N, C-alpha and C positions, 0 to 999 in steps of 0.2 A: 112215792114217798108216803110215809105214814105220818099222820098228825096225832099228837098226843096232847090232850087238854089237861091242864093242871089248874085246879082252882085253889086259890089261897083263901082260906076261910076267914082269916083275920081282917083282910081288907076287902073281901068280897069281890075280888076281881079275878077274871078268868084269863089265863095266859096260854097262848097256843105256842107250842114248841115244835119245831120241825126237826125231826131226827134224820140224819143222812142215811140214804139207802146203803145197804152193804153191797160193796162192789164184788162181783164175781171175777175171779182171775180170768184174764183173756187167754183163751186157748186157741192158738192158730190152727186152722184146718189142716195145714201141712207144716211140717218142720221148716224153719227158716231157710236152711241150706237147700232143701228140695225146691222151695219157691224161687230162690235165687237161681238155681240151675235151670228151672223152667223159663224164667224171664231171660236168662242168658241165651238159651236155645232159641226162644222166639225172636230175640234181637238179632242173632246171627242169621236166621231165616229172613227176617225183614231186610237186613243189610244186603244179603245175596239177591233178593228180589229187586231192590233199588239199583244195585250194580248192574243186574241184567237189563233193566229198563234203560239205564243210562247208556249202556253199550249199544242197545238196539237203536236208541235215538241218535247216538253218535254215528252209527253206520248209515242211518237214514239221512242225516245231515251231510255226510260225505258223498252219498249218491246224488243228492240234490246239488251240492257244490260242483261235482263233476259235470252234471247236466248243464248247469248254468255256464260253466267255463266253456263247454262245447258250443253252446248257443252264442256266447260272446265271440268265439273264434269265427263262427259262421257269419255273424252280423258284421264283424270287422272285415271279412273277405268281401261281403256284399257291398259294404260302404266304400271299400277301396275301389271295387270295380265300378260302382255308381259314380264315384268322384272322377274316374278316368273318362267315363262316358260323358259326364257333365262338362268336363274340360274340353273334350273333343267338340261337343255341340256348341259350347260358348265360342269356339274359334270359327264356327260355321254359321253364325247368326246372319240372316239376310240371304243365304244361299238356298238352293233347292236340295233337299235331302230325302232319302227313303229310309224309314225306320221300321225295323222288324220288331214286333211286340209279341207277347204271349197270346194276344188276341188276333194277330194278323198284321200285314204290312200297312203303313201309313206313309204317303208321299205328299210333298208340297214344300212351300217356302217356310224355312225355320224363322219364326218371328222373335222368339226369345227363349231363354232358359232360366227357370226359377230355381229355388232351393232344391226342390224334388220333382220338378216337372219340366217338360219341353212343350212349347206352343208352336203348332204348325198350321199354316193356312193352306188348305187343300185347293186344288184347281176348281172345285165346285163352289168355293167361297166359304166352306165350313171352317170354323176355327176349332182345332182339336188340341186338347191338353192331354199329354201322355205322361203318366208317372214314370220317372226315370228307373225305378225299380222294375218296371214291366218291360223295359227295352232289352231285347236280346242281341240285336246287332244294328249297326248304322252303316248305310251305303251313301257315300258322298258323291 
């Protein structure tokens, strides 16, 4: 901005007047239509990128969902077999049984059956807790 001072001689006062700067006409670097087309192209590319990422994530979620469903089926099968073993052992509390586990056989008097274990008193006097999930077979 340029400042112009005018002095009024009669009153001997100086007045500062600010003159507005002349505005240059704005010249866009590219024509408006060309800029619009460029932005449209960029938007379409961005949209395609987002759609591809969403599709990739959807496929990953579907794979994880299938894996979880398979695991749930396996767990259900194990729980069902564990329940049947547990019910069999509950009917034999107080009797002598031989239980095969993944670690080897255990024999003795069945003292009790808990939520997820069986308690056996071996002939040696040892108290053994066997996780029901580790039982492979029961000999009565």
